[in-house]
VOPAGU-2260 file (C-alpha; in pm, 1 decimal, decimal comma):
REM VOPAGU-2260
SITE   aa  ch    i         X         Y         Z
SITE  MET   A    0   -6215,4   -1316,6    2849,8
SITE  ARG   A    1   -5897,8   -1488,0    2742,1
SITE  ARG   A    2   -5574,7   -1392,7    2911,7
SITE  ARG   A    3   -5414,1   -1270,6    2583,9
SITE  GLU   A    4   -5716,1   -1050,0    2504,0
SITE  PHE   A    5   -5712,6    -903,8    2856,1
SITE  ILE   A    6   -5342,8    -814,0    2834,6
SITE  HIS   A    7   -5396,1    -651,7    2492,0
SITE  LEU   A    8   -5685,1    -443,0    2627,6
SITE  LEU   A    9   -5487,1    -337,7    2934,1
SITE  CYS   A   10   -5187,1    -230,7    2724,3
SITE  GLY   A   11   -5409,4     -31,8    2489,8
SITE  ALA   A   12   -5566,8     154,2    2780,1
SITE  ALA   A   13   -5227,9     230,2    2932,8
SITE  ALA   A   14   -5104,0     370,6    2603,8
SITE  ALA   A   15   -5405,4     601,7    2587,0
SITE  TRP   A   16   -5351,1     748,2    2936,4
SITE  PRO   A   17   -5079,2     998,9    2831,4
SITE  ARG   A   18   -5297,3    1118,3    2542,5
SITE  VAL   A   19   -5595,3    1164,6    2772,9
SITE  ALA   A   20   -5382,8    1351,3    3027,3
SITE  HIS   A   21   -5241,2    1575,2    2752,7
SITE  ALA   A   22   -5589,7    1649,1    2620,9
SITE  GLN   A   23   -5712,1    1739,0    2968,6
SITE  GLN   A   24   -5412,0    1969,1    3014,7
SITE  ALA   A   25   -5474,4    2131,4    2675,4
SITE  ASP   A   26   -5844,1    2183,6    2752,8
SITE  ARG   A   27   -5774,4    2344,6    3089,4
SITE  VAL   A   28   -5830,3    2719,9    3099,8
SITE  ARG   A   29   -5492,5    2878,2    3172,2
SITE  ARG   A   30   -5454,0    3180,9    3395,1
SITE  ILE   A   31   -5220,7    3472,3    3318,0
SITE  GLY   A   32   -5139,2    3749,5    3562,7
SITE  VAL   A   33   -5021,6    4091,7    3442,5
SITE  LEU   A   34   -4872,2    4358,0    3669,8
SITE  ILE   A   35   -4847,1    4693,2    3488,8
SITE  GLY   A   36   -4644,8    4972,8    3645,0
SITE  THR   A   37   -4868,9    5265,4    3547,2
SITE  LEU   A   38   -5220,6    5386,5    3628,0
SITE  GLU   A   39   -5522,2    5174,0    3537,7
SITE  ASN   A   40   -5695,3    5464,7    3360,2
SITE  ASP   A   41   -5386,2    5546,6    3155,3
SITE  PRO   A   42   -5488,4    5539,5    2783,5
SITE  GLU   A   43   -5146,9    5397,7    2693,3
SITE  ALA   A   44   -5199,5    5109,4    2935,3
SITE  SER   A   45   -5524,0    5030,9    2754,5
SITE  LEU   A   46   -5341,0    5021,7    2420,9
SITE  ARG   A   47   -5074,0    4790,7    2560,1
SITE  THR   A   48   -5321,7    4547,9    2716,6
SITE  GLN   A   49   -5522,7    4541,4    2394,3
SITE  GLU   A   50   -5209,3    4463,2    2194,1
SITE  PHE   A   51   -5118,9    4187,5    2440,6
SITE  ARG   A   52   -5463,1    4027,8    2407,7
SITE  GLN   A   53   -5452,1    4044,9    2028,8
SITE  ALA   A   54   -5104,3    3895,6    2015,1
SITE  LEU   A   55   -5212,6    3607,7    2238,4
SITE  ALA   A   56   -5521,4    3549,6    2024,5
SITE  LYS   A   57   -5304,4    3516,0    1713,2
SITE  LEU   A   58   -5110,5    3247,8    1899,7
SITE  GLY   A   59   -5428,3    3057,2    1981,2
SITE  TRP   A   60   -5505,8    3191,9    2329,8
SITE  SER   A   61   -5854,0    3338,2    2353,3
SITE  GLU   A   62   -6005,6    3488,1    2669,2
SITE  GLY   A   63   -6316,1    3303,6    2777,9
SITE  ARG   A   64   -6216,5    2993,9    2584,4
SITE  ASN   A   65   -5876,2    2867,0    2694,8
SITE  VAL   A   66   -5721,5    3152,8    2890,9
SITE  GLY   A   67   -5813,4    3405,7    3158,7
SITE  ILE   A   68   -5612,3    3723,1    3230,1
SITE  GLU   A   69   -5590,1    3904,9    3564,3
SITE  PHE   A   70   -5458,6    4263,9    3545,9
SITE  ARG   A   71   -5314,2    4474,7    3826,1
SITE  PHE   A   72   -5180,6    4832,8    3804,8
SITE  GLY   A   73   -4902,6    4976,5    4018,5
SITE  ALA   A   74   -4946,0    5352,7    3950,3
SITE  GLY   A   75   -4569,0    5396,7    3975,6
SITE  ASP   A   76   -4575,1    5307,5    4346,1
SITE  PRO   A   77   -4330,5    5030,8    4453,8
SITE  ASN   A   78   -4525,8    4959,4    4773,3
SITE  ARG   A   79   -4848,1    4909,5    4580,8
SITE  MET   A   80   -4667,6    4681,3    4336,2
SITE  ARG   A   81   -4543,8    4463,0    4620,8
SITE  VAL   A   82   -4899,3    4419,3    4749,1
SITE  GLN   A   83   -5034,6    4338,6    4404,2
SITE  ALA   A   84   -4748,8    4100,3    4332,0
SITE  LYS   A   85   -4849,8    3895,4    4635,2
SITE  GLU   A   86   -5212,5    3900,3    4516,4
SITE  LEU   A   87   -5120,4    3770,9    4173,3
SITE  ALA   A   88   -4889,2    3503,7    4310,7
SITE  GLY   A   89   -5167,1    3398,9    4546,7
SITE  ILE   A   90   -5406,9    3305,3    4267,0
SITE  SER   A   91   -5152,4    3052,2    4134,6
SITE  PRO   A   92   -5144,0    3164,0    3769,3
SITE  ASP   A   93   -4964,0    2966,5    3502,4
SITE  VAL   A   94   -4747,3    3268,3    3415,4
SITE  ILE   A   95   -4719,0    3635,1    3516,9
SITE  VAL   A   96   -4613,8    3931,1    3301,2
SITE  ALA   A   97   -4432,2    4211,5    3486,1
SITE  GLU   A   98   -4400,1    4557,4    3331,6
SITE  SER   A   99   -4111,6    4760,7    3480,6
SITE  THR   A  100   -3823,3    4678,2    3711,5
SITE  PRO   A  101   -4008,5    4737,3    4042,7
SITE  ALA   A  102   -4294,5    4513,6    3925,4
SITE  ALA   A  103   -4052,5    4235,9    3829,8
SITE  VAL   A  104   -3859,5    4266,7    4157,6
SITE  ALA   A  105   -4184,4    4257,4    4358,0
SITE  LEU   A  106   -4297,0    3942,8    4178,8
SITE  ARG   A  107   -3956,1    3781,4    4219,1
SITE  GLN   A  108   -3993,5    3832,5    4593,6
SITE  ALA   A  109   -4352,6    3704,2    4589,6
SITE  THR   A  110   -4288,2    3372,8    4413,4
SITE  THR   A  111   -3997,5    3151,4    4313,7
SITE  THR   A  112   -4214,0    2899,3    4128,2
SITE  VAL   A  113   -4460,5    3083,2    3903,4
SITE  PRO   A  114   -4298,8    3166,1    3564,9
SITE  ILE   A  115   -4248,7    3541,6    3517,2
SITE  VAL   A  116   -4200,4    3726,4    3188,1
SITE  PHE   A  117   -4073,5    4079,8    3248,2
SITE  LEU   A  118   -4058,6    4369,7    3007,1
SITE  GLN   A  119   -3922,8    4724,6    3021,4
SITE  VAL   A  120   -3657,0    4616,0    3268,8
SITE  ALA   A  121   -3334,0    4810,0    3223,3
SITE  ASN   A  122   -3082,3    4601,1    3415,8
SITE  PRO   A  123   -3211,2    4249,3    3493,3
SITE  ILE   A  124   -2872,4    4117,5    3609,2
SITE  GLY   A  125   -2795,2    4417,9    3830,9
SITE  SER   A  126   -3147,3    4404,5    3973,1
SITE  GLY   A  127   -3094,8    4042,2    4075,0
SITE  LEU   A  128   -3365,8    3906,2    3846,3
SITE  VAL   A  129   -3156,4    3674,3    3629,8
SITE  ALA   A  130   -2818,0    3503,2    3647,2
SITE  SER   A  131   -2729,6    3592,9    3286,8
SITE  LEU   A  132   -2903,4    3715,3    2972,8
SITE  ALA   A  133   -2833,7    3396,9    2777,4
SITE  HIS   A  134   -2932,5    3162,0    3061,4
SITE  PRO   A  135   -3161,1    3347,1    3306,7
SITE  GLY   A  136   -3214,6    3048,6    3536,7
SITE  ALA   A  137   -3484,2    3033,9    3805,4
SITE  ASN   A  138   -3838,1    3138,5    3708,7
SITE  LEU   A  139   -3779,3    3464,3    3519,3
SITE  THR   A  140   -3699,0    3581,3    3168,6
SITE  GLY   A  141   -3811,5    3865,8    2946,8
SITE  PHE   A  142   -3714,8    4178,5    2757,9
SITE  THR   A  143   -3483,4    4465,3    2841,6
SITE  ASN   A  144   -3553,8    4818,9    2723,7
SITE  PHE   A  145   -3227,2    5016,1    2703,3
SITE  GLU   A  146   -2851,8    4974,1    2696,4
SITE  PRO   A  147   -2654,9    5186,1    2947,4
SITE  ALA   A  148   -2489,8    5388,6    2667,9
SITE  ILE   A  149   -2822,8    5535,5    2562,3
SITE  GLY   A  150   -2803,4    5779,7    2853,6
SITE  GLY   A  151   -2534,6    5976,9    2672,9
SITE  LYS   A  152   -2741,4    5962,2    2353,6
SITE  TRP   A  153   -3033,3    6132,3    2529,6
SITE  LEU   A  154   -2816,6    6425,1    2631,9
SITE  GLU   A  155   -2661,3    6450,5    2285,2
SITE  LEU   A  156   -3004,6    6464,7    2121,7
SITE  LEU   A  157   -3120,4    6729,8    2367,7
SITE  LYS   A  158   -2818,3    6942,4    2278,8
SITE  GLU   A  159   -2885,9    6902,5    1907,2
SITE  VAL   A  160   -3234,8    7046,2    1949,2
SITE  ALA   A  161   -3145,6    7295,3    2225,3
SITE  PRO   A  162   -2776,6    7382,3    2176,6
SITE  GLY   A  163   -2798,0    7656,2    2437,4
SITE  VAL   A  164   -2842,7    7407,8    2722,5
SITE  THR   A  165   -2548,9    7426,8    2963,2
SITE  ARG   A  166   -2721,2    7288,4    3275,3
SITE  ALA   A  167   -2923,9    6968,6    3288,9
SITE  ILE   A  168   -3097,3    6752,9    3545,8
SITE  ALA   A  169   -3227,0    6397,4    3524,7
SITE  ILE   A  170   -3557,5    6334,8    3701,8
SITE  PHE   A  171   -3586,9    5984,6    3848,3
SITE  ASN   A  172   -3725,4    5792,6    4142,5
SITE  PRO   A  173   -3438,5    5624,1    4332,3
SITE  GLU   A  174   -3678,0    5346,0    4439,4
SITE  THR   A  175   -3772,3    5249,9    4084,6
SITE  HIS   A  176   -3478,6    5357,7    3867,2
SITE  SER   A  177   -3197,3    5113,8    3785,2
SITE  GLY   A  178   -2919,7    5376,2    3783,8
SITE  GLN   A  179   -2735,5    5217,2    3492,8
SITE  TYR   A  180   -2731,4    5533,3    3278,2
SITE  TRP   A  181   -2539,5    5770,6    3503,2
SITE  GLN   A  182   -2192,4    5687,9    3376,3
SITE  SER   A  183   -2277,6    5747,6    3010,4
SITE  ILE   A  184   -2476,1    6064,9    3087,4
SITE  GLU   A  185   -2196,0    6210,3    3297,4
SITE  ALA   A  186   -1938,7    6128,3    3028,7
SITE  ALA   A  187   -2152,3    6297,1    2763,5
SITE  ALA   A  188   -2210,9    6597,1    2991,0
SITE  SER   A  189   -1835,9    6642,4    3030,3
SITE  SER   A  190   -1771,2    6628,4    2654,8
SITE  LEU   A  191   -2063,6    6864,0    2580,4
SITE  ALA   A  192   -1970,6    7114,1    2853,9
SITE  VAL   A  193   -2299,3    7062,5    3034,3
SITE  GLU   A  194   -2329,7    7083,4    3412,4
SITE  PHE   A  195   -2527,9    6773,4    3504,4
SITE  ASN   A  196   -2707,8    6685,1    3827,0
SITE  ARG   A  197   -2935,2    6402,2    3932,9
SITE  ALA   A  198   -3277,6    6506,0    4061,2
SITE  PRO   A  199   -3426,4    6227,6    4274,7
SITE  ALA   A  200   -3803,1    6250,1    4329,3
SITE  ARG   A  201   -4043,7    6020,8    4511,9
SITE  ASP   A  202   -4362,4    6222,0    4465,9
SITE  ALA   A  203   -4520,5    6502,1    4263,8
SITE  THR   A  204   -4399,1    6772,4    4502,0
SITE  ALA   A  205   -4038,5    6661,9    4459,4
SITE  ILE   A  206   -4076,9    6667,8    4080,5
SITE  GLU   A  207   -4209,5    7023,5    4092,0
SITE  ASN   A  208   -3931,9    7135,4    4326,0
SITE  ALA   A  209   -3666,7    6991,7    4093,1
SITE  VAL   A  210   -3811,7    7164,5    3788,1
SITE  VAL   A  211   -3856,6    7497,5    3966,1
SITE  GLY   A  212   -3497,9    7477,5    4091,1
SITE  LEU   A  213   -3369,3    7420,9    3739,3
SITE  ALA   A  214   -3584,5    7701,3    3598,9
SITE  GLY   A  215   -3434,3    7941,0    3854,1
SITE  GLY   A  216   -3117,1    7959,9    3644,4
SITE  ASP   A  217   -3036,2    8007,8    3277,8
SITE  ASN   A  218   -2993,6    7756,2    2994,7
SITE  GLY   A  219   -3151,0    7461,1    3171,8
SITE  GLY   A  220   -3268,8    7131,8    3020,7
SITE  MET   A  221   -3414,8    6804,8    3148,7
SITE  LEU   A  222   -3373,5    6434,7    3097,1
SITE  VAL   A  223   -3665,9    6227,5    3223,4
SITE  MET   A  224   -3551,1    5877,6    3313,7
SITE  PRO   A  225   -3748,1    5571,4    3201,6
SITE  ASP   A  226   -3939,2    5410,5    3484,7
SITE  ALA   A  227   -4294,6    5347,7    3603,1
SITE  PHE   A  228   -4282,7    5650,0    3833,9
SITE  THR   A  229   -4207,4    5907,6    3564,4
SITE  LEU   A  230   -4462,3    5744,7    3332,6
SITE  ALA   A  231   -4730,0    5777,0    3599,2
SITE  HIS   A  232   -4643,6    6149,2    3638,0
SITE  ARG   A  233   -4589,5    6232,0    3271,1
SITE  GLU   A  234   -4869,5    6490,6    3245,1
SITE  LEU   A  235   -4725,7    6683,5    3538,0
SITE  ILE   A  236   -4370,9    6667,0    3400,9
SITE  VAL   A  237   -4468,2    6777,8    3049,0
SITE  THR   A  238   -4683,8    7059,6    3189,5
SITE  LEU   A  239   -4404,7    7185,3    3415,0
SITE  ALA   A  240   -4153,0    7177,0    3128,9
SITE  ALA   A  241   -4386,0    7384,8    2911,5
SITE  HIS   A  242   -4472,6    7629,8    3189,2
SITE  HIS   A  243   -4107,6    7697,3    3274,1
SITE  ARG   A  244   -3999,9    7685,2    2906,3
SITE  LEU   A  245   -3748,9    7405,5    2962,4
SITE  PRO   A  246   -3641,4    7176,4    2677,7
SITE  ALA   A  247   -3665,0    6810,9    2781,8
SITE  ILE   A  248   -3600,5    6469,6    2633,2
SITE  TYR   A  249   -3792,1    6158,4    2729,1
SITE  ALA   A  250   -3738,5    5784,7    2691,8
SITE  PHE   A  251   -4093,7    5707,0    2578,7
SITE  ALA   A  252   -4296,3    5838,7    2284,1
SITE  VAL   A  253   -4603,7    5892,5    2498,8
SITE  PHE   A  254   -4436,3    6196,7    2657,6
SITE  THR   A  255   -4375,8    6362,0    2320,3
SITE  LYS   A  256   -4728,0    6284,3    2202,5
SITE  ALA   A  257   -4853,0    6451,1    2522,0
SITE  GLY   A  258   -4664,6    6770,5    2435,1
SITE  GLY   A  259   -4303,0    6692,5    2523,9
SITE  LEU   A  260   -4020,4    6819,2    2302,7
SITE  LEU   A  261   -3861,6    6493,1    2186,8
SITE  SER   A  262   -3820,5    6128,5    2280,9
SITE  TYR   A  263   -3592,1    5843,1    2192,9
SITE  GLY   A  264   -3674,7    5492,0    2303,7
SITE  ILE   A  265   -3853,1    5163,8    2244,1
SITE  ASP   A  266   -4204,8    5112,2    2113,0
SITE  GLN   A  267   -4395,4    5033,8    2433,6
SITE  VAL   A  268   -4686,1    4875,5    2250,9
SITE  GLU   A  269   -4474,0    4650,5    2031,4
SITE  ILE   A  270   -4292,4    4505,9    2331,5
SITE  TYR   A  271   -4620,4    4351,1    2447,6
SITE  ARG   A  272   -4640,0    4151,0    2125,3
SITE  ARG   A  273   -4296,8    4011,1    2200,3
SITE  ALA   A  274   -4396,7    3934,4    2560,2
SITE  ALA   A  275   -4698,6    3740,6    2432,9
SITE  SER   A  276   -4466,1    3512,7    2234,8
SITE  TYR   A  277   -4280,9    3414,2    2553,2
SITE  VAL   A  278   -4606,4    3364,1    2743,1
SITE  ASP   A  279   -4719,3    3132,5    2463,1
SITE  ARG   A  280   -4398,7    2929,8    2479,7
SITE  ILE   A  281   -4421,0    2894,6    2858,8
SITE  LEU   A  282   -4786,0    2786,6    2842,7
SITE  LYS   A  283   -4678,6    2523,2    2591,7
SITE  GLY   A  284   -4410,4    2385,1    2821,7
SITE  ASP   A  285   -4092,0    2591,5    2788,4
SITE  LYS   A  286   -3912,8    2686,8    3108,8
SITE  PRO   A  287   -3853,3    3060,6    3162,0
SITE  GLY   A  288   -3501,6    3002,9    3291,5
SITE  GLU   A  289   -3408,0    2849,0    2957,0
SITE  LEU   A  290   -3545,8    3133,6    2741,7
SITE  PRO   A  291   -3281,8    3404,3    2683,3
SITE  VAL   A  292   -3348,3    3762,1    2787,0
SITE  GLN   A  293   -3393,9    3963,6    2469,2
SITE  ALA   A  294   -3271,2    4316,0    2395,5
SITE  PRO   A  295   -3478,1    4578,7    2211,6
SITE  THR   A  296   -3482,4    4552,3    1833,6
SITE  LYS   A  297   -3621,8    4894,5    1742,0
SITE  PHE   A  298   -3581,3    5248,7    1872,5
SITE  GLU   A  299   -3800,5    5545,4    1780,7
SITE  LEU   A  300   -3703,0    5911,4    1758,2
SITE  ILE   A  301   -4003,3    6143,2    1781,6
SITE  VAL   A  302   -3986,6    6522,5    1760,4
SITE  ASN   A  303   -4265,1    6766,6    1846,4
SITE  LEU   A  304   -4220,2    7072,9    1622,6
SITE  LYS   A  305   -4512,5    7251,8    1785,1
SITE  THR   A  306   -4343,7    7233,4    2123,6
SITE  ALA   A  307   -4009,0    7334,2    1974,8
SITE  LYS   A  308   -4169,5    7644,4    1823,9
SITE  ALA   A  309   -4330,3    7735,1    2158,4
SITE  LEU   A  310   -3985,1    7714,5    2318,4
SITE  GLY   A  311   -3828,4    7923,6    2043,3
SITE  LEU   A  312   -3617,7    7634,3    1915,9
SITE  GLU   A  313   -3528,1    7541,0    1558,4
SITE  VAL   A  314   -3512,4    7164,3    1511,7
SITE  PRO   A  315   -3228,0    7090,1    1267,6
SITE  TRP   A  316   -3346,1    6955,5     933,1
SITE  PHE   A  317   -3116,5    6654,2     952,9
SITE  LEU   A  318   -3276,6    6559,8    1284,7
SITE  GLN   A  319   -3624,8    6587,9    1136,4
SITE  GLN   A  320   -3511,1    6359,3     854,6
SITE  ARG   A  321   -3383,0    6102,5    1104,2
SITE  ALA   A  322   -3700,9    6109,3    1311,7
SITE  ASP   A  323   -3949,6    5822,4    1292,2
SITE  GLU   A  324   -4228,6    6069,4    1357,2
SITE  VAL   A  325   -4253,9    6447,1    1347,4
SITE  ILE   A  326   -4546,5    6606,1    1529,7
SITE  GLU   A  327   -4649,0    6940,0    1375,3
C-alpha cells in the first residue's frame, strides 16, 4: 500500500470514530430511577407513573427498547426514602426523578454526581437543593409546586366556603414539610379573625389526636399541608374530617375526589409530563445545573358539593363558577 493511500485510510477511520462512539452511546439502554413519596399501591401513583411513561414515549424513550425505569416508593416516611435513595444511587442510573422534598433531599445526600430532577418541591433553595432557581448548579433541577403566598389563599378559600370558621389548624409533618407557608397563613388568619395553630404530626395517631382536639371546640376548620406524609394518610384525614364534621381545604385534588371539601393546587399528573421533558434533555446531554427550576403554570380549584351538603354548608355560586371542577 502506498504511503498516501495509507494516510488517507487512517484519517478516514479516525474521522469515523466519533460517529461510532455516538452511535454506541445512542444505542445504549439508559436507566432512570424514580423515587415517589407515596405508597406503591396508591391509585394516584399509578396514574402518575403511567403519565410519566407515556410522556417519555412521546419523546422517543421506550421501555424495553432504549430505556429502563426503576421505581421506589417512600410511603411518606423520610427514613424509608433515605434507604431507597441509596439503593437508586447504587445502581448508577443516568438520571433520577424525585417526587417530594424529602425524596429530593435524600437523593441529594445519596449522590452528588447522578443528575436529579425533582418535582413537588416547595422550597428548593431553603431546602439546600439548589443555589438559585435560574442557575441551580450541582446535579439537581426540577419543578416547584407552590409559592409561599398560597398559604393565605388556602385559608381565604376555606372561609369563603365555611364562613363560620373561627379556629383553624394546619396538619403537617415537621420532618417532611418545608414550613414556607406559615407567614402567609398567619397573616391571613389575623385579617380574617381566625385563631390559627400548627398541628405537627409524625404518625396516624398524632393526626387523629390533632383532629379530635380541634373537634372538641366550636367553629373549627383544617388546612392540610402539601407533603408526602399527608398524601400517604389522605384517607384517614378525609375520614376524620367527615366524622367530626370539620370543613377542610387541601393542596391536592386527590383529597377532594376522595371526599374532601375543597382543594386548590397543582395538577399532580401533569407535572410528570413536565418532568419527562427534563429527563429527556438530560439523557440527550444537558446538565441539570444549567436547567432552570420551573414554577407551576396551572392551579386547580375543585369543590365537592356532596361533602359541603353533608356538612351543612352552602358553597357560594361565584366560587362554583370559578372552580375547575365541581363534584356533585
